[in-house]
N, C-alpha and C positions, 0 to 999 in steps of 0.2 A: 440781139443773133452774135454769136461769136462762133470761130473756128479756129483749130490748130491740127497741126501734123507733127507727127513724132517718128523719128527713125533712128533706130538702133542697131546699126548693123556693123559690128566691127571689122575693120578692113587689113588684111595681110599687106605687110610692107614690102613683100617680095612673093615668089610661088608657093603657093599651098604647101605645107609639110606636116606630116604626122607629129602628134606629140612624144616627146622624147624624155625619158627620165633615166639618170645614171646614178645609182647607189655605190654606196661603199667607198666613198672619196674621204680621203684622210686629211688632216691638216692640222696646224697648230694655232691655239687662241693665242693672239698676241697679249693680250691682258694679263693670263695667267700662266700660260706656257704649255697648257694641258693638251693633249691630243683629242682631237674631235673626229666624227664621221658625219659627211654632209651628203647633200642629195643637190643633182644639177639637173633643171628642167630647162627645155626649150623646144621649139618648134610652135606650131599652133595649138593654143591651150585647148584640153579638152573639152570644154562647154562652150568655144568659141568657132569650133569647126565649122558648123552649121546653123548661125544663130541669126537671124534678122528678123527683127520686129519693126513693123511699120503700122501706125494707126493714124486715123483722121477722125477727128471728134468734132462735130457740129452740134451746138446748144440754143435752140429757139426758145424764147421766152417771151410772155407778155402776161402783164397784170395792170391793176386798176384798183382806185379806192373811191368809195362812195360814203359820204358824210352824212348823217342823219341825226339831229339832237346830239346827244351825247356820245354817240357811237361812230365809228369809222368803219367801215366795212371793205375788206380787201379780198379780193379774190385773183388767182392766176392759174396759169399752167404753163409747163414746162416738156419740151422734147429734148432728151439727150440722143444723139446716133453716134455711134463709134463702128467705123470699119476696120475690123481687127484682122491683120495678117501676121501671124507669127510661124516662121519657118526655124524649126530647132530640132536637131538630133545629136547628141553630145557621140563623139568618138567616130564620127561619119569619115573622118580622114584617116583614123588608126590612131591607136595609143600604146606606145612601147615601154617596157621597163626593162632596164638591163642593170640588175643586180649580182652580188657575189654569187656565185654557183658552186657548190661542192661537186667534188668528183663522184661520176656516176658510171658504171660499167667501163666501155672505152674513153668516155668523154671526161676530159681532165679539168680540175678545178681552173675556175677563172673568176678574175675580179670584174667588176660592174664594166670598167673601161675596156678590158679585153674581149667582154662578151660584146659590147658595144662595135668595137673596130671587126669583130669577126662576124656582124649582123644577126646574133644570136640571143634574143630576147627572152628573159625571165618570166615575163607576163605580158599579155597581148590582150587588148580590148578593140572591139569594131563594131558598130552599129549598121545595119543595112536593111531597108525593106524586105519583107518576108516575101518568098516566091509569089507571084500573080498579083504582088503589088507595087505600085509606082511611088516615088519619092514624093509626089505630091499628095500624097493619101495620108502623109504623115504629118503635114502642115496643118496649122489651125487657122481657117480662113472662113469669117462668119461676121455678121453685124448685129450689134446690140442696139436696141432701142428701149429707151427708159421714159415711161411718160408718167407725169407727176401734176397732180391739182390739188389746190389748196385754198381754204376759206378762212378768213380770220377777222374777229371783232374785236376794235379796241374800245374799252369804255370808260370814258372818264366823267364820274359821276359829280367830282368836283376839282378843285385844282389841287389836291394833296393826294388823290387815290387815281391810279391807273392799273385796270384789269384787262388781260389780253387772253382771249382763248380762241384756240382754231383747230382744223382739221386737215390732215395731209394723206393725200392718196398715191401711192407709188407701185408702178406696175411694169415689172421687167418684161422685154421678150427678146427672143433670139432668132435670126432668120433660119436656121437649121441646126441639127444636131450633129453629134460626131457620126462616124461611120459605124453602123451596126455589125455587132460581131456576133452572129447567128450561135457559133459554137460556144462562147460565152454564155450567153442566154440560156442555152440549152442547159449548161453546165451549173450555173448557179441560180437561175430561175429569176433573173432582174436582167433589164435590159441595159446596155452600156452606152445607148444613144439619146438618153434622157438629158433636160437641161432644167433650169430654172425658169423657164419660160412661163409667164403667166401667175407666178406666186407673187401675189400683190400684197402690200403692207399698209393699213390703215394707222395713221399716228396721229391720236389726240394731244392738245397741248394746252396748257393754262399757265400765266404767270401774272406778277402783280408788284408794283411798286407804290409803297405809301409814305408821304414825307410828314413825318411826326412834327404837331404843333409844337415849337419850342423857339429858344431864343438864337439858336445855333442851329444851323442845318443837319437834319438827321433824316434818314430814309432807313425804311426796311424793304427789302425786296426778295423775291422768290419765284419759284416756278417747278413745275413737273410736267414731263412729258415722255413721250416716246419719240426717241430720234435712230434714223437709220443712215446706213452709208450704202457705198456702192462697192461689191464684190470684185476685188483685183481680177482682171479679166486673164491675167496668166493663170489663176487657180481654176478657173472654168475650163480655160484652154486645153489643160492637160488631157481632159478626156477625149480631145480632139487629136491630140498628138500620141496617145497611147491607147488606140482602140484594137492593139493587136497587128496592125499593119506594119510594123518595124521591131526588129529584135536587135539585142545588144548581146554580145557572145564577150563573156571575159575568161581567159585558160592561161593557166600557170604552164609553162613551157620550159624545155631545157633542163627538165629536172626529172625526179624519179616517175617513172611510169607517164611521163607526159611526152607528147610528140614533139618533135622539132620544128621549128618554124623561123623561116627567114625574113629578116626585115626589108622591107618594100618601100623606098622613099615616095613612089610615086601614089598620090593621093587616090589615083583613078582605078587602081590595081591592087587595093589591098587584099591578102589573102584570106580566105575564108576556110578556117579548119574543117578539117573532113569530118563527115557525120551530119545527125540532124540538127537543123539551128535550135538553140534553147526555146524554151516556152517563153510566150510574149508575156508582157507585163501591161496590166490593163488599169486604167483610170476611169472614174465614172462618177458623175453629179446625182446625188440623191432626188429624184423627181419632185420632192418635197421641201427640197433645198431652198432658204430664203435669205436674202440680202441682211448682212448684219445689223442688228436693232438692239437696242438698250434703253430700259428707263432711267431718266436722270432727274433728280431734285436737286434743288439748293434753296437755302435761306442765308441772308446776309444783313448785317447790318454796318451802315456807313454813318460817321459822326465826326462833325467840324470841332475841333478843338479850339478852345479860346486864345491860343497863341501860335503865332508864325503861320497862319493859314493851311495848318496841316489837316489832315483828314486820317482818321484812324477807322479801319474796318475788320470786320471779324465774319467769316463765311465758313459755311458747312455745305459739302458737297456728297452726294451718295448716286452711285449708278447701282442698276442689276440687269444683269444679262437678259436679254429676250430671246434672241437668236445669234448666236456666234457660231463662224465657220471652226470646223473639227474634223479632221481627217481620221478615218479608222480602216482596218485592214480586214478584208473578208476571206483570206485563203489560208488561214492557220489551220493545221493539224495538230489536234492535242496528242500528247503523248498516249501511244495505245499499248505500251507494256510498262508494266513497274508502277510508280506513283504518279498521280495527275498532279500532284500539286509537289513543291520543294520544301526544305525544312523550314523556311521562313514563311511559308504559305502563299508563294505566288505560284499561278499557274505554271505549270510544265508543258512545253511543247514538243514535238517529237523530233526535233532538230537535235543535233550534239552541243551540250552544254559545255561550252570551252571557254573558261573563265581565264581570262590573260592573266600571268603573273611574271613577276622579275624577283629573282634571286641573286643573293652574291656570286652563287656559283653562274648562273646563266643570267645575265643581267639584260639579254634581248632576246628572253624566251616570251614573246607576246604572240599569242594565238589569234587568228583571225580566221573569218569563216568566208568562204570562195562566194563571190555576190550571185553567180549564176548557179550554183550548186542547190537546186531544190528538191532533191531526192529524200522523201521521205518525211521533209517537214511543210509539204503543202496539200492541203485537203483533196484539191483538185489537180491531179498530176499534170494536166495537159497546160495549167498557166500557172505563172510565177507570182510574182509580186500584184496584188489586186487592191488597189486604194479606192476609197470611195468619199467625197467630200458632202458633209452633212452638217446639221446644226446641234449646238447644246445651249441649255437654257441655263448653264451654271457659270457662275463667277459673278464678282460684286467689289465695288471700291467704295472707299470712304474718304475724304479729305477735310481738312480743318486748316485754317488759314487766318493769320494775323497779320495785317498790314499797316503801315505808317506812309503815307506820302505828301509831298507839297506838290500840288499842281504847277504846270508853268507859267511863271508870273515873273516880272521885272529880268528877263532872258535867261531863267533857269528853274529847274524842276530836280526833285530827288525823292527817294524811296527806298524803303527795306520792308521785306515781307519773309515770314517763316510759315513752312507748311509742312504737316505732319499727314501721311497718308498709308493706307493700305488697300490692297489690291489683290485679287485672285482671279485665275483664270484656267479653263482647262487645257487650252493649246495657244502657246505665243504665236503661230503661224507667221514665223520671221523668214521663210524662204519661200520660193517660187514653185518647185517641183514639188508632186504630191510626195515623192518618196525622200525628200529631204523635209518636208512638213511633218511627215509622221517619225521620222526615225530621230531627228534631232531632240525630240520631246522626251526628256526623262521620266520614266513611269514606273509604277509597280507591278501593274499587269498592262500590257501595250495597248489593250482598247479602251481602258477605263474611262469613262466620261465623268471624272474626278476633279474639283477645282482645288487649286493649291496657289500658294505664292506665285504672283505674276511675275514673268521676266522683268518687266519695266517697272515695277514698284519701286517708288522713289525713297518710301521713309521719309526721312528728313531734309529739307531742302532750305536755305537761306539765300536771297538774293537781295543785293544792295546796288542801286542806279544813280548815278548823277549825271546831269545834261545841262550843258551850258552853251548859250550861244554867242559867239564873238564877232565883232567887225574889224577883223585885222586889215582888211581894204575896205575902205568906204564905202558904203551901199552894195557891198558883197559879202553877207552873213555868212558866219563859218559855224557850224554846230558840231561841238564834241560829246561824247558819251562815254562813260566809264562805268562797266557792269562787272560787278564780282557774284560769285555763286560758289556755294558750298554746299556739297550732298552726301548723303550716305552712299557706298559704293554700290555697284551692281550686285544683284544677286546671282548664285550659283548653288549646283547640286553635287552629291558625293554620288559616284555611279561605278557598278564594277566596269573593270577596263574590257573584258571580253563579252561573250553571249552567257549571261547567268540563268537564261529561262529556256533555250533551245528554240526560239522564235527564227533563229537566223541572222540576227542584226547584233552588233556588237556596240559597246558604249553609251547606249541607255537606259540600262536597268539600274535603278536606286539601289544603292548600297545598304546591306544588313550589316549592323553593328554587334558583334557579339557581345553577350551579357558578361564576359569574362574569359581568361583562359581556358577554363574546363567547359565552355559552352558546347553542348552535344552537336550542335546544328553547323558545326565548323570544324574543318579537319587541318591542321597546321604542316607544312612541309617539315618544320624540324622545330625545336625550341627557342633558338635563338631568332629565326624570322618571327615567330609568335612574339616573343618579348619586344623587337623591334617596332611590329605594328602597334602593340599598345602603347610603347613609349610617343609614337607617331600620334596615334589617336588622342592621348592625353592632353598631348602640346597643342591639337588643334580643336579641341572641344567636343570630339565626337562620343565621349564618353556619356554625355548629358542623354545619348539615343541609345543607351545599353540595352539589348534584347529587343531593339526595333529596327525597322526599316526607315531610314532618314527621309523626310519629307522632301517633296522637289522644291528646290530653291531656299534649302533652310539657312544657307550661310551669305555672308556678304562680304565684298571686297572693302580694303579701307575707304574712308572718305576721300572725296577728289574735290578740288578747288580750281577754279578757272578764274581768269582776270582778262576781259576784253575791254579794248580801247577802240573806237572809233572816230573819224574826223570826217 
């Protein structure tokens, strides 16, 4: 039995205060003397205004062995119980931006600082429960119980061969589902209160180890099996916190055709702009959603060399995704007029295609799409963003490793290893909220269930270690370790800066590389910009993708090297 408690509740050092951002601040770079423009942030950070996470986890485990002849039978049972309490609502205290503003009507032009001193924000965000709901209905409070049982047989027919085979059963359960939003169910034909309760996994596994008859120790080992993990509860908790019980409104103010709004420092009296609150964002869990599982197999050879007590190893490992988490969007409105696909073949949606661009004449002309403006780009107008966590069965990896090491003897050990790997995935799932999980994935078509190079693919990696035990003080041994690692850089993608397909999200649409200056799919601002682009493209290797959309994670940053010393 074991238990643990976790509390992650950021504390204000003073009185709670809205998030403040002041833009348009100019300064001089001390290293170059160039004039730069900066941004100042202070107050209670946007995502930590209402952010309290408390969990209590208990693990009950029992297992036993029984030997009969050449067999050792093992059986066990586990119960993992987690009480989960997540209170999270971004911008609950309010978030204000004060940028430079141009003159409009009788309102004079003002700098960001002048707008701040006048209490006139240029943008404002606030989140509150919908009328008729309480703040408690926004929280995720539930209990997860995971039941597991397993059996295993270890067979040793002789002193050289060991074969292990087993079966594991995992059953997740939840104490309750999210609050049912009947309006959503009526509009979309699916319920938002589903969970992964009862979606069990049966995992077979087998492995072996064989010592080859030889003058020096030589072993062959390997195995194959289905392995599973637990889904991070924050991903499942998104459905509890986004059931249509709260809304977030973001509005541009103090500008063209926008209402004026006065800054309010009291977090309990944040202004609510006039008009109907924006449509709700909904998160839901596919009722067939299963915890992540993958097939994994390996085959390795270990051989003791005739000198220095060294052991050389070679190992190949491969995995194949069985069930991987994947977020999809359910409320896209395809284009209703004009072409339904764009020139490079991607789907066109009903929102405005707003590619961001910078020119020499307008270096700051970067287009953004208002976060809560869903007019015309959502299939069901009564709802905004609708995310569902489901599973993909695509993705795999392959690794090959060569290593040479000296086991610890005579107070020292050393080793060196090289690994080459290749990995693909559908979604990296590197965030916590459904929106960021979805929008930070670079795609050709946003809901595509297509595997591409993984965010975490290592490529080539070299690791060397040396460990030495010293006795600087008699009878008080001291161990020092030196570890060197060199690896290929992280993967990254080329994307359009704006919204290239009209889905309302920016910065996640994979880039199309023109096949040349006369590519009919591309329009240029002027010949100078066109020539500057191709000079950049040729210098950065983009020309190899001429006439194609660049794959996700097609590029790599430079090699990285680290050296760690511990004592």
